[in-house]
C-alpha positions as CSV (number, residue, x, y, z in Angstrom):
1,T,-63.2,-59.1,10.5
2,G,-63.2,-62.6,9.0
3,D,-62.8,-66.1,10.4
4,D,-61.7,-66.2,14.0
5,R,-59.5,-69.2,13.3
6,R,-57.5,-67.1,10.8
7,P,-54.1,-66.0,12.1
8,P,-53.9,-62.2,12.9
9,V,-52.3,-59.9,10.5
10,H,-49.1,-58.5,11.9
11,F,-47.2,-57.0,9.0
12,M,-47.6,-54.6,6.2
13,L,-45.8,-54.5,2.7
14,V,-45.3,-51.3,0.7
15,T,-43.7,-51.7,-2.7
16,P,-43.2,-48.6,-4.9
17,T,-42.4,-49.7,-8.5
18,F,-41.0,-47.9,-11.6
19,I,-41.3,-49.5,-15.0
20,R,-39.8,-48.2,-18.2
21,T,-39.8,-49.6,-21.7
22,L,-36.4,-49.7,-23.5
23,G,-37.1,-49.6,-27.2
24,D,-39.9,-51.9,-28.6
25,R,-39.0,-55.2,-27.0
26,S,-37.2,-54.6,-23.6
27,W,-38.1,-53.2,-20.2
28,L,-36.6,-52.2,-16.9
29,L,-38.4,-52.4,-13.6
30,L,-37.0,-50.9,-10.4
31,D,-38.7,-51.5,-7.1
32,S,-38.1,-51.5,-3.3
33,E,-40.2,-53.4,-0.8
34,T,-40.6,-52.5,2.9
35,K,-42.0,-55.2,5.2
36,T,-42.9,-53.9,8.7
37,D,-43.7,-56.5,11.4
38,W,-45.8,-54.9,14.1
39,R,-45.0,-57.5,16.6
40,S,-41.2,-57.2,16.5
41,R,-41.4,-53.5,15.5
42,R,-38.8,-54.2,12.7
43,T,-38.9,-53.0,9.1
44,G,-36.8,-54.8,6.4
45,V,-36.1,-53.2,3.0
46,K,-35.4,-55.1,-0.2
47,S,-34.6,-53.5,-3.6
48,G,-34.3,-55.0,-7.1
49,A,-33.8,-54.3,-10.8
50,Q,-35.6,-56.4,-13.4
51,F,-34.5,-56.5,-17.0
52,G,-36.8,-58.2,-19.5
53,R,-36.7,-58.9,-23.2
54,L,-39.6,-59.9,-25.5
55,L,-38.6,-62.5,-28.1
56,P,-40.2,-62.5,-31.6
57,S,-42.1,-65.6,-30.6
58,G,-44.2,-63.6,-28.0
59,I,-42.3,-65.1,-25.1
60,G,-40.8,-62.6,-22.6
61,L,-37.8,-63.5,-20.4
62,W,-36.6,-61.6,-17.4
63,I,-34.0,-61.6,-14.6
64,K,-34.2,-59.7,-11.4
65,P,-31.4,-59.5,-8.8
66,E,-32.6,-58.3,-5.3
67,V,-30.7,-57.3,-2.2
68,W,-31.8,-56.6,1.4
69,W,-30.4,-53.6,3.1
70,G,-30.8,-51.4,6.1
71,R,-30.8,-52.1,9.8
72,D,-33.5,-54.9,9.9
73,Q,-32.5,-57.2,7.0
74,S,-34.7,-60.2,6.6
75,G,-32.4,-61.8,4.0
76,D,-29.2,-61.4,2.1
77,W,-29.8,-61.4,-1.7
78,N,-31.6,-63.4,-4.3
79,V,-32.0,-63.6,-8.1
80,K,-35.4,-64.2,-9.7
81,T,-36.1,-65.2,-13.3
82,G,-39.3,-65.6,-15.2
83,I,-41.0,-66.4,-18.5
84,V,-44.0,-64.5,-19.7
85,W,-46.2,-65.4,-22.7
86,Y,-47.7,-62.5,-24.6
87,R,-50.7,-62.9,-27.0
C-alpha cells in the first residue's frame, strides 16, 4: 500500500539487542544486525559492542565499534560515537 511513486521495499533488517547496566553510571550494549536484500538474495551481518558512561553533569558518552562478517559483507568495519543528555 502507499504512494505508487514510492520505491518498492526490497530489504529487511533484524537487530537483536542486549543491554546491561554496569554499576550506576555505565552500560554495555551488544547487538547484531542482519540486512537481507530480496533482489540480490544476499544477507549481510554486522555486530557491535557499545560502551557508555554517564557523567555527573547528566551527559552520557558512548563508543561503539562494529564489524561486518559472514559471506555477504556489505562493509568492513566502523566506529560510532555519541552524546546523550539525560534529564
